[in-house]
C-alpha positions in Angstrom: 180.1 151.4 130.4 179.6 148.5 128.1 177.1 148.8 125.6 177.4 145.0 124.4 176.7 144.0 128.4 174.2 146.4 128.8 171.6 145.9 126.0 170.5 143.0 126.3 169.6 143.2 130.1 167.7 146.7 129.0 165.8 144.9 126.6 164.8 142.0 129.0 163.8 144.9 131.8 161.5 146.5 129.2 160.1 143.4 128.2 159.3 142.1 131.5 157.8 145.0 132.1 155.8 144.9 128.7 153.7 141.9 129.4 152.8 143.3 133.3 151.5 146.0 131.4 149.8 144.3 128.5 148.3 141.6 131.3 147.0 144.5 133.4 145.3 146.1 129.9 143.9 142.8 129.0 142.7 141.3 132.3 138.9 141.0 132.2 136.7 141.5 135.0 134.8 139.1 137.1 131.2 139.4 138.1 129.2 138.8 141.1 126.9 135.8 142.1 124.2 138.0 141.7 122.5 137.8 137.9 120.1 140.6 139.0 123.4 142.8 139.5 124.9 141.9 136.4 122.3 142.3 134.1 122.5 145.4 134.8 126.2 145.2 132.0 124.4 143.5 129.3 123.8 146.9 126.9 120.3 146.7 125.2 121.4 149.7 123.6 124.4 149.4 121.4 126.1 148.9 117.9 128.3 146.2 116.7 128.4 143.3 114.6 127.3 139.5 114.5 126.9 136.7 113.1 123.6 134.3 113.3 124.0 130.4 112.1 120.5 128.7 110.8 121.1 124.8 109.8 124.3 125.4 108.0 123.6 128.9 107.0 125.5 131.4 107.8 124.2 135.3 107.8 127.0 138.6 108.7 125.7 141.6 110.0 126.0 145.0 111.7 123.8 146.4 114.1 122.5 149.3 115.6 120.0 148.7 118.9 118.0 150.7 121.0 115.2 150.6 124.2 112.9 152.6 124.4 112.2 151.8 128.1 108.8 154.6 128.1 107.2 152.8 125.3 108.4 148.8 126.4 110.0 148.6 123.1 113.4 147.5 121.8 114.4 148.2 118.3 117.5 146.3 116.6 118.7 147.5 112.7 120.5 144.5 111.2 122.4 145.3 107.8 123.2 141.8 105.9 125.2 142.0 102.5 122.9 139.5 101.0 119.1 141.7 102.2 120.0 144.5 102.9 118.6 147.0 105.8 116.2 144.4 108.3 114.4 145.0 111.5 113.5 143.5 114.8 111.4 145.0 116.8 109.9 143.6 120.2 107.1 144.9 122.9 105.9 144.3 126.0 103.5 145.3 128.8 103.9 144.8 132.7 102.7 141.2 132.1 105.2 140.2 129.5 105.8 139.8 125.7 103.0 141.3 123.4 104.3 141.0 120.0 107.8 140.9 118.0 108.7 140.8 114.2 112.0 140.2 112.8 111.4 141.4 108.8 114.5 138.7 108.3 112.8 135.4 109.2 110.8 135.0 106.0 113.8 136.4 103.6 116.0 133.3 105.5 113.1 130.9 105.0 112.5 131.7 101.3 116.3 132.1 99.9 117.6 129.0 102.3 116.5 125.5 101.8 116.6 122.8 104.7 115.6 125.5 107.6 112.9 124.6 109.8 110.4 127.3 110.0 109.0 126.5 112.9 112.6 126.2 114.8 113.5 129.8 113.4 110.4 131.4 115.0 110.7 129.7 117.9 114.4 131.0 118.1 113.2 134.2 117.4 110.4 134.0 120.2 113.1 133.3 122.9 115.2 136.1 122.1 112.5 138.4 121.8 111.4 137.4 125.4 115.1 137.6 126.3 115.0 141.0 125.3 111.8 141.3 128.0 113.6 139.0 130.3 116.5 141.2 130.9 114.8 144.8 131.0 112.2 142.9 134.2 115.7 142.0 135.3 117.3 144.9 135.5 114.6 146.5 137.9 114.9 143.6 140.5 117.4 143.8 143.2 116.9 140.0 143.3 116.2 137.0 141.1 113.0 136.1 144.0 109.8 134.2 143.8 108.1 137.7 142.6 110.0 137.5 139.1 108.3 135.0 136.7 111.1 134.1 134.8 111.3 131.8 131.9 114.8 131.3 132.0 117.4 130.2 134.7 119.8 132.3 135.3 123.6 131.5 136.8 126.7 133.2 136.7 130.2 132.4 136.3 133.5 134.7 137.5 133.2 135.6 134.0 130.2 134.8 132.1 126.1 135.6 133.0 124.2 132.4 131.9 120.7 132.1 131.2 119.2 128.7 129.9 115.5 127.9 128.5 114.5 124.5 128.6 111.8 124.0 125.6 111.1 120.3 125.6 112.8 117.4 127.0 115.5 117.5 124.1 115.2 121.2 123.5 116.9 124.1 125.3 118.1 127.6 124.6 121.4 128.9 126.2 122.5 132.3 126.2 126.2 133.5 127.3 126.8 137.0 128.2 130.3 137.3 128.6 133.5 139.6 127.8 133.1 142.2 130.8 135.3 145.2 129.9 136.7 148.1 131.6 133.8 149.8 130.6 131.8 148.1 132.8 129.3 145.9 130.1 129.3 142.7 128.3 130.7 142.8 125.2 129.7 139.7 123.5 126.6 137.4 123.8 125.8 134.4 122.4 122.7 132.5 121.9 122.6 128.6 121.4 119.6 126.5 120.3 120.1 122.4 120.7 118.0 119.9 119.7 118.7 116.5 120.7 122.0 117.7 121.4 123.3 119.2 118.0 123.6 122.8 117.9 120.5 124.1 115.4 120.8 128.1 115.4 123.1 130.1 117.3 123.4 133.6 117.6 126.9 135.4 118.4 126.6 139.8 118.7 129.8 141.4 119.3 129.3 144.7 120.9 131.5 147.6 120.0 130.0 151.0 121.4 127.2 150.8 124.5 124.7 153.5 123.8 123.6 153.5 127.7 124.9 153.7 130.7 125.2 150.6 133.3 122.7 151.2 136.2 
């Protein structure tokens, strides 16, 4: 056998097989058109990393979050290189959001100039309302008239989307995407826009989901 003629053919076949296997491994799953079903793939108890952009300022952090359904509470621990360990706490009842507290809110306002305190507080309030709504949405079989939603939920083949219009020129848009083999969304993006300009953006990368999808 002439090895010189055999080797290129062998390499080509190996390369084609490698491409086929690689595409199978990294092919993203598609999602259904039912937001209530897809909400079960949003992991509220998780570990990962994030980035918060506020009026041109960037804050990187690692996070760990936990949902306590019995007490209707959600907790996130955030580790900032600049501020250290901070927390974000959300509580609610059957009527909706009761309270939320972000320990890093005042530190950002004190440390960074040009940050609108009302805008930042509204963003955090909507983030808290989102946590409550996700928990409620997971309990619904379908989004119907009985579900009092602050967000308009839609879905595409690759992402679950929620939009809340704050005013004529202000809105918050949330995108849950990167549905992976473990059956949960691997990335959450939250944008707050005013007059077409992005004022606040939150990016969360879920490295480990600590709950099972319904």
